[in-house]
GUNU-625542 format. One record per residue (C-alpha): x, y, z; residue in one letter. Coordinates in steps of 0.02 Angstrom, whole numbers, plus 50000, padded with zeros to 5 digits. Example, Ala and Ser with C-alpha at 12.3 -4.5 7.8 and 13.67 -1.06 7.14 Angstrom:
2
REC    east   north      up   rest
REC   50615   49775   50390      A
REC   50684   49947   50357      S
# end
This chain:
563
REC    east   north      up   rest
REC   50536   50979   48600      M
REC   50511   50870   48741      S
REC   50358   50820   48832      T
REC   50324   50773   48992      Y
REC   50182   50686   49133      T
REC   50174   50704   49301      I
REC   50155   50555   49421      G
REC   50089   50592   49585      L
REC   50114   50463   49731      D
REC   50010   50490   49876      F
REC   50078   50382   50041      G
REC   50042   50372   50223      T
REC   50130   50534   50276      E
REC   50168   50645   50114      S
REC   50124   50654   49929      G
REC   50247   50673   49798      R
REC   50257   50737   49621      A
REC   50377   50693   49495      V
REC   50392   50769   49313      L
REC   50454   50635   49198      V
REC   50511   50645   49031      N
REC   50397   50534   48910      V
REC   50537   50477   48796      V
REC   50651   50380   48910      D
REC   50565   50401   49073      G
REC   50700   50508   49152      T
REC   50633   50601   49306      E
REC   50664   50780   49286      V
REC   50595   50847   49454      S
REC   50510   50801   49610      E
REC   50443   50870   49745      H
REC   50366   50829   49918      V
REC   50230   50889   50025      T
REC   50202   50815   50199      P
REC   50010   50798   50234      Y
REC   49966   50954   50353      R
REC   49873   50842   50479      H
REC   49974   50678   50453      G
REC   49898   50516   50511      V
REC   49744   50556   50630      I
REC   49737   50408   50754      D
REC   49716   50491   50916      R
REC   49594   50635   50908      T
REC   49497   50726   50766      L
REC   49577   50889   50708      P
REC   49483   51040   50784      L
REC   49368   50943   50907      T
REC   49491   50846   50987      N
REC   49372   50718   51007      Q
REC   49467   50550   51059      P
REC   49476   50394   50925      L
REC   49468   50212   50992      E
REC   49598   50087   50961      S
REC   49664   50030   50776      E
REC   49578   50188   50706      W
REC   49701   50284   50573      A
REC   49610   50437   50471      L
REC   49662   50563   50367      Q
REC   49612   50734   50307      H
REC   49562   50745   50123      P
REC   49606   50934   50106      S
REC   49795   50859   50136      D
REC   49785   50781   49967      Y
REC   49727   50939   49871      I
REC   49865   51035   49949      E
REC   49999   50900   49874      V
REC   49912   50948   49699      L
REC   49922   51142   49721      T
REC   50097   51139   49804      T
REC   50198   50998   49705      S
REC   50158   51013   49548      V
REC   50187   51192   49517      P
REC   50352   51161   49615      A
REC   50424   51018   49498      V
REC   50370   51132   49347      L
REC   50474   51292   49429      K
REC   50606   51166   49464      Q
REC   50642   51113   49300      A
REC   50591   51254   49194      G
REC   50462   51163   49100      V
REC   50313   51238   49030      N
REC   50127   51202   49049      A
REC   50092   51177   48870      E
REC   50242   51045   48873      D
REC   50128   50926   48986      V
REC   50039   50814   48921      I
REC   49944   50705   49062      G
REC   49927   50668   49245      V
REC   49916   50518   49345      G
REC   49911   50473   49520      I
REC   49931   50307   49643      D
REC   49875   50299   49819      F
REC   49882   50194   49958      T
REC   49721   50083   49962      A
REC   49596   50051   50042      C
REC   49593   50215   50097      T
REC   49411   50279   50069      M
REC   49286   50424   50122      L
REC   49102   50455   50130      P
REC   49033   50606   50008      V
REC   48894   50681   49982      D
REC   48791   50709   49826      E
REC   48914   50822   49746      V
REC   49060   50740   49806      G
REC   49101   50847   49969      T
REC   49186   50742   50099      P
REC   49071   50746   50245      L
REC   49196   50780   50356      C
REC   49217   50946   50277      L
REC   49039   50978   50336      K
REC   49030   51084   50508      D
REC   48881   50987   50562      E
REC   48957   50816   50538      L
REC   49151   50854   50575      K
REC   49165   50800   50760      D
REC   49095   50623   50710      R
REC   49244   50517   50673      P
REC   49141   50402   50551      H
REC   49132   50549   50425      S
REC   49318   50547   50417      W
REC   49429   50488   50265      L
REC   49489   50311   50328      K
REC   49668   50260   50297      L
REC   49718   50101   50235      W
REC   49806   50049   50405      K
REC   49627   50090   50490      H
REC   49599   49917   50564      H
REC   49456   49955   50682      A
REC   49326   49839   50558      A
REC   49408   49693   50614      Q
REC   49247   49627   50691      D
REC   49152   49672   50518      E
REC   49283   49566   50428      A
REC   49283   49422   50524      N
REC   49086   49426   50507      E
REC   49112   49431   50311      I
REC   49223   49284   50300      N
REC   49122   49181   50434      R
REC   48970   49213   50311      I
REC   49041   49198   50147      A
REC   49107   49045   50202      K
REC   48936   48979   50257      E
REC   48872   49024   50100      R
REC   48998   48948   49981      G
REC   49031   49116   49919      E
REC   49145   49092   49763      A
REC   49226   49269   49784      F
REC   49307   49227   49950      L
REC   49447   49110   49862      A
REC   49499   49256   49746      R
REC   49546   49353   49897      Y
REC   49653   49208   49983      G
REC   49520   49151   50078      G
REC   49478   49296   50202      K
REC   49442   49491   50159      I
REC   49542   49611   50260      S
REC   49488   49735   50393      S
REC   49570   49863   50282      E
REC   49457   49849   50133      W
REC   49302   49947   50073      M
REC   49158   49833   50130      I
REC   49211   49793   50306      A
REC   49255   49982   50328      K
REC   49073   50034   50257      I
REC   48992   49897   50365      W
REC   49103   49986   50523      Q
REC   49010   50147   50477      V
REC   48850   50075   50477      L
REC   48851   49973   50627      N
REC   48937   50120   50735      E
REC   48845   50278   50645      D
REC   48710   50215   50550      P
REC   48650   50393   50521      G
REC   48810   50438   50438      M
REC   48793   50293   50334      Y
REC   48638   50383   50260      E
REC   48722   50550   50254      E
REC   48840   50467   50124      A
REC   48786   50475   49948      D
REC   48944   50361   49885      L
REC   49086   50286   49968      F
REC   49247   50320   49861      L
REC   49431   50264   49864      E
REC   49529   50429   49905      A
REC   49626   50392   49734      T
REC   49456   50424   49644      D
REC   49394   50570   49739      W
REC   49568   50658   49698      V
REC   49546   50616   49524      I
REC   49348   50681   49528      A
REC   49428   50841   49601      Q
REC   49549   50859   49456      M
REC   49419   50830   49311      T
REC   49253   50853   49411      G
REC   49199   50693   49348      T
REC   49173   50514   49474      I
REC   49226   50359   49393      V
REC   49310   50203   49496      R
REC   49447   50129   49439      N
REC   49467   49927   49409      S
REC   49600   49897   49530      C
REC   49549   49969   49674      T
REC   49383   49903   49644      A
REC   49446   49737   49610      G
REC   49562   49725   49748      Y
REC   49496   49812   49898      K
REC   49290   49814   49858      A
REC   49269   49630   49798      I
REC   49222   49685   49628      W
REC   49256   49561   49482      H
REC   49279   49605   49297      K
REC   49143   49447   49250      Q
REC   49039   49451   49395      D
REC   49035   49626   49487      G
REC   49011   49647   49647      Y
REC   48933   49498   49756      P
REC   48759   49479   49768      S
REC   48636   49575   49851      E
REC   48565   49412   49918      E
REC   48758   49404   50019      F
REC   48744   49573   50056      F
REC   48578   49550   50145      K
REC   48649   49408   50238      A
REC   48780   49524   50318      L
REC   48662   49653   50368      D
REC   48488   49690   50268      P
REC   48530   49854   50276      R
REC   48669   49826   50167      L
REC   48563   49739   50023      E
REC   48564   49880   49906      K
REC   48762   49948   49966      V
REC   48820   49910   49768      A
REC   48686   49988   49680      S
REC   48680   50145   49803      T
REC   48848   50163   49886      K
REC   48967   50080   49763      L
REC   48873   50138   49618      R
REC   48968   50219   49463      G
REC   49067   50177   49311      E
REC   49233   50067   49340      I
REC   49353   50080   49198      V
REC   49526   50003   49170      P
REC   49695   50078   49220      L
REC   49765   50182   49090      G
REC   49597   50262   49039      T
REC   49581   50431   49021      K
REC   49464   50503   49168      A
REC   49433   50655   49091      G
REC   49528   50841   49070      G
REC   49589   50964   49213      L
REC   49450   51086   49238      T
REC   49512   51254   49220      E
REC   49495   51299   49419      E
REC   49612   51140   49464      M
REC   49720   51196   49317      A
REC   49749   51350   49376      A
REC   49790   51295   49561      Q
REC   49910   51176   49481      M
REC   49985   51275   49354      G
REC   49938   51168   49202      L
REC   49833   51190   49045      L
REC   49651   51144   49063      P
REC   49594   50995   48970      G
REC   49768   50920   49018      T
REC   49731   50713   49005      A
REC   49711   50649   49187      V
REC   49733   50457   49190      A
REC   49617   50353   49319      V
REC   49675   50322   49483      G
REC   49797   50157   49540      N
REC   49869   50080   49693      V
REC   50040   50132   49730      D
REC   50112   49957   49718      A
REC   50035   49907   49554      H
REC   50083   50068   49477      A
REC   50270   50015   49520      A
REC   50264   49858   49402      A
REC   50269   49950   49244      P
REC   50399   50063   49316      G
REC   50533   49930   49315      V
REC   50456   49874   49168      G
REC   50360   49710   49214      V
REC   50243   49694   49092      V
REC   50225   49496   49087      A
REC   50212   49352   49197      P
REC   50347   49268   49305      G
REC   50424   49413   49397      K
REC   50378   49460   49578      L
REC   50372   49652   49618      V
REC   50402   49725   49789      M
REC   50358   49904   49825      A
REC   50456   49927   49981      M
REC   50429   50061   50111      G
REC   50333   50076   50283      T
REC   50258   49923   50227      S
REC   50275   49807   50057      I
REC   50159   49758   49934      C
REC   50210   49599   49810      H
REC   50125   49597   49639      V
REC   50150   49474   49510      V
REC   50063   49428   49345      L
REC   49989   49270   49277      G
REC   49896   49204   49130      E
REC   49759   49112   49232      E
REC   49642   49134   49378      E
REC   49708   49036   49535      K
REC   49676   49015   49702      E
REC   49816   49067   49823      V
REC   49799   49060   50013      E
REC   49821   49234   50097      G
REC   49825   49335   49931      M
REC   49745   49510   49948      C
REC   49670   49477   49769      G
REC   49668   49418   49594      V
REC   49596   49546   49484      V
REC   49590   49523   49289      E
REC   49674   49685   49211      D
REC   49713   49741   49392      G
REC   49880   49778   49358      I
REC   49942   49763   49168      I
REC   49793   49722   49030      P
REC   49778   49563   48963      G
REC   49838   49469   49132      Y
REC   49785   49416   49298      F
REC   49864   49533   49430      G
REC   49891   49450   49606      Y
REC   49922   49547   49748      E
REC   50013   49509   49928      A
REC   50089   49605   50069      G
REC   50166   49646   50220      Q
REC   50082   49778   50337      S
REC   50247   49834   50413      A
REC   50414   49823   50360      V
REC   50510   49990   50366      G
REC   50389   50041   50510      D
REC   50471   49909   50612      I
REC   50645   49971   50580      F
REC   50590   50138   50616      A
REC   50493   50072   50768      W
REC   50657   49998   50835      F
REC   50771   50163   50798      V
REC   50643   50260   50881      R
REC   50617   50161   51044      H
REC   50757   50021   51058      G
REC   50905   50109   51042      V
REC   51017   50207   51160      S
REC   51080   50377   51186      E
REC   51248   50286   51184      Q
REC   51222   50209   51007      V
REC   51137   50375   50957      E
REC   51291   50463   50998      K
REC   51415   50338   50908      A
REC   51311   50354   50752      A
REC   51328   50555   50769      Q
REC   51524   50530   50792      E
REC   51529   50425   50638      A
REC   51433   50565   50527      G
REC   51308   50421   50508      M
REC   51110   50442   50517      N
REC   51059   50284   50658      I
REC   50990   50166   50522      H
REC   51146   50172   50412      A
REC   51262   50152   50563      Y
REC   51150   50003   50620      L
REC   51151   49914   50449      E
REC   51347   49943   50445      E
REC   51364   49858   50607      K
REC   51235   49720   50568      A
REC   51343   49687   50410      A
REC   51483   49609   50508      N
REC   51378   49464   50574      Y
REC   51343   49304   50463      A
REC   51170   49235   50458      P
REC   51119   49144   50623      G
REC   51274   49227   50730      E
REC   51153   49338   50814      T
REC   51058   49182   50887      G
REC   50899   49289   50869      L
REC   50739   49260   50767      L
REC   50591   49362   50746      A
REC   50407   49373   50677      L
REC   50371   49512   50572      D
REC   50191   49552   50624      W
REC   50214   49721   50718      W
REC   50065   49789   50611      N
REC   49982   49609   50600      G
REC   49988   49498   50470      N
REC   49923   49546   50279      R
REC   49983   49372   50195      S
REC   49979   49237   50210      V
REC   49890   49219   50366      L
REC   49760   49392   50342      V
REC   49747   49433   50530      D
REC   49780   49604   50585      T
REC   49781   49540   50769      E
REC   49929   49459   50772      L
REC   50084   49549   50841      S
REC   50290   49558   50840      G
REC   50393   49414   50924      L
REC   50573   49410   50951      I
REC   50658   49235   51029      V
REC   50825   49228   51089      G
REC   50862   49381   51187      L
REC   50987   49361   51303      T
REC   51090   49499   51399      L
REC   51220   49522   51302      H
REC   51098   49553   51146      S
REC   51155   49698   51042      K
REC   51055   49841   50950      P
REC   51127   49797   50794      E
REC   51089   49611   50814      E
REC   50909   49641   50838      I
REC   50906   49775   50704      Y
REC   50983   49631   50584      R
REC   50851   49499   50656      T
REC   50702   49626   50601      L
REC   50779   49640   50431      L
REC   50791   49458   50438      E
REC   50617   49424   50484      A
REC   50530   49529   50341      T
REC   50619   49436   50228      A
REC   50558   49270   50285      F
REC   50386   49352   50290      G
REC   50428   49383   50094      T
REC   50483   49224   50077      K
REC   50320   49146   50145      K
REC   50226   49248   50007      I
REC   50333   49182   49881      I
REC   50305   49013   49917      D
REC   50121   49034   49948      A
REC   50121   49089   49765      F
REC   50248   48950   49685      Q
REC   50143   48811   49779      S
REC   49990   48855   49681      N
REC   50054   48877   49520      G
REC   50102   49060   49500      I
REC   50274   49057   49417      E
REC   50427   49171   49497      I
REC   50585   49180   49423      N
REC   50649   49371   49435      E
REC   50601   49472   49582      V
REC   50603   49664   49563      Y
REC   50624   49799   49702      A
REC   50564   49984   49704      C
REC   50528   50090   49850      G
REC   50651   50195   49967      G
REC   50715   50043   50064      L
REC   50793   49956   49919      P
REC   50905   50117   49882      Q
REC   50948   50151   50064      K
REC   51006   49970   50136      N
REC   51112   49868   50036      K
REC   51109   49728   50175      L
REC   50930   49717   50181      L
REC   50920   49687   49989      M
REC   51060   49542   50001      Q
REC   50975   49473   50149      I
REC   50816   49475   50042      Y
REC   50909   49379   49894      A
REC   50997   49262   50010      D
REC   50822   49222   50102      V
REC   50732   49200   49940      T
REC   50868   49124   49841      N
REC   50812   49237   49687      V
REC   50932   49367   49612      E
REC   50842   49540   49655      I
REC   50838   49695   49532      K
REC   50823   49873   49588      V
REC   50729   49998   49492      S
REC   50836   50151   49434      A
REC   50689   50270   49475      A
REC   50683   50373   49636      S
REC   50506   50358   49644      Q
REC   50439   50214   49545      T
REC   50266   50207   49595      P
REC   50252   50410   49537      A
REC   50360   50333   49371      L
REC   50211   50220   49335      G
REC   50068   50338   49372      A
REC   50170   50470   49251      A
REC   50175   50308   49125      M
REC   49984   50279   49137      F
REC   49963   50461   49109      A
REC   50055   50458   48945      A
REC   49953   50307   48891      V
REC   49786   50427   48946      A
REC   49857   50558   48843      A
REC   49889   50415   48683      G
REC   50013   50433   48553      A
REC   49934   50560   48455      T
REC   49967   50687   48584      Y
REC   50144   50623   48611      G
REC   50116   50485   48735      G
REC   50074   50297   48702      Y
REC   49945   50193   48658      D
REC   49971   50058   48779      S
REC   50071   50031   48942      I
REC   50172   49904   48874      T
REC   50235   50018   48744      D
REC   50254   50158   48873      A
REC   50374   50033   48984      A
REC   50460   49979   48850      Q
REC   50539   50160   48831      S
REC   50514   50239   49013      M
REC   50549   50100   49136      S
REC   50720   50104   49218      R
REC   50818   49976   49324      V
REC   50996   49983   49400      R
REC   51130   49887   49323      E
REC   51169   49824   49499      E
REC   51090   49689   49566      T
REC   51086   49572   49721      F
REC   51144   49389   49704      K
REC   51103   49259   49819      P
REC   51265   49202   49924      I
REC   51268   49015   49930      P
REC   51321   48985   50098      E
REC   51203   49102   50152      N
REC   51051   49027   50068      V
REC   51091   48868   50168      S
REC   51100   48946   50344      T
REC   50926   49048   50294      F
REC   50837   48882   50250      A
REC   50885   48834   50401      E
REC   50807   48990   50501      L
REC   50661   48983   50378      Y
REC   50611   48818   50454      K
REC   50612   48893   50633      E
REC   50525   49044   50562      Y
REC   50395   48940   50491      S
REC   50363   48841   50649      T
REC   50329   48999   50753      L
REC   50235   49080   50606      H
REC   50101   48926   50604      D
REC   50118   48903   50800      Y
REC   50062   49085   50834      F
REC   49974   49115   50680      G
REC   49859   48976   50645      R
REC   49782   48959   50799      G
REC   49871   48843   50900      E
REC   49911   48969   51035      N
REC   49815   49126   51025      D
REC   49914   49218   51170      V
REC   49933   49361   51035      M
REC   49766   49398   51042      K
REC   49723   49377   51216      R
REC   49869   49501   51247      L
REC   49787   49617   51136      K
REC   49616   49610   51199      A
REC   49702   49642   51388      L
REC   49773   49788   51320      K
REC   49616   49844   51226      T
REC   49518   49836   51398      K
REC   49657   49928   51500      N
REC   49661   50051   51374      D
REC   49482   50098   51393      S
REC   49484   50123   51585      T
REC   49486   50294   51646      P
REC   49643   50280   51751      A
REC   49734   50248   51583      H
REC   49834   50369   51500      T
REC   49934   50359   51336      N
REC   50108   50449   51342      N
# end
């Protein structure tokens, strides 16, 4: 009799469930549930209250709908009985956080609070806490806080403390209403088990928690704002447990809604890209994993804690127990390609793609593949959603150099592909120059399996062979592997994530090897990219920030409308 686990991947626009065979990692069935409310970035649901620039919220009920829709669906598709499922695991975008009351109810679900923006769940790409992040970094640097180096020298506006401080600054009453601020992944686990536990991954990477030192000191928080002095022991209190830990068993209520048995093992929450590492079999140092989608998260393991400029964090046991897990990232990749297709392609090109029987991305990829590196005469900076690594600056923006009246859509498309590859090389260089060895690169997510040109460009730019996950939903597979660990070998699972990876991870035979002549040309282009990167990104010319400030000023004028 086969046994299974279910991995749930909560993304930016939707959540998906994957039913996985515990013996070999085969994805037996999968189902996607789009979020009913999507990304809330213009007006609040129900009240239609307008939101300011850089806000990005979500509705917590959408996550529960994924559990109650996609889980029964994968069981039905596969004809698998509930008693054959030994565990459930989830991964999530991060930092995606929400305030809850004493019984764990999201404040935005309360009638008396739903019209106040800070009662809502803040998505990872909520960037409106940049002022708070700037102050956190300034004060931490002035005080010589040791934790700052573990995050590449800067704390991001996307992370927990900056977002909490924004709540306190802009709606102090909502801060007081909040009994806890939770990562969404921990909140969803609590809905399944009835118990709130925090996972060490998101606590470490997104909330400045350290396995040995804990949170920053009360003195530091007081230096930020006297009202924050006790934030760690009050609003962030709770047990923090390692990945693979069993958070508890499914409650009778949630088991009934999900079509599973009460008591089914539930693993503690995880971050999407971090869950992908064991999904491709990466459980040892020297191997970089790129989780590629709307953005890219880069993770690599090390045996020591080192300082790396612009990394999102280094956390002991943060990815695989026994190692230091390093994270970096690019905050827009697939989003950039989607933006161009949506706004930069003419009806004529769309018609040509339709006549060729291809979607517009495949059509542009085919056309772009006819160009050699450098042949377009174009170069771009990949900062359409700011820069996460290595500059850690959400106020930066995109740039294309070399456009002429003869520039074609496929040339621009290829240039954007190349720009994201240069961004990844910048991250790899930062790791390697600080003693973090990278000998192999693995890719997973939707992009590597859809766009071969993209992956060849990445191989040529980085000059490293790239291996691609054979799983269609690698983070979900990783979450299912951690579910097998939470269940344990006694119940048909595994006693460690390393054991699970040996049996359940999957990588394609086809790889992307660097083409020497392309490597040489891209090396020249990368020098030019680096010059632009430093000129616009390190303060020599802050025109991008000045333009954004002017835009924000004009956005707030009464005559302005968004179409």
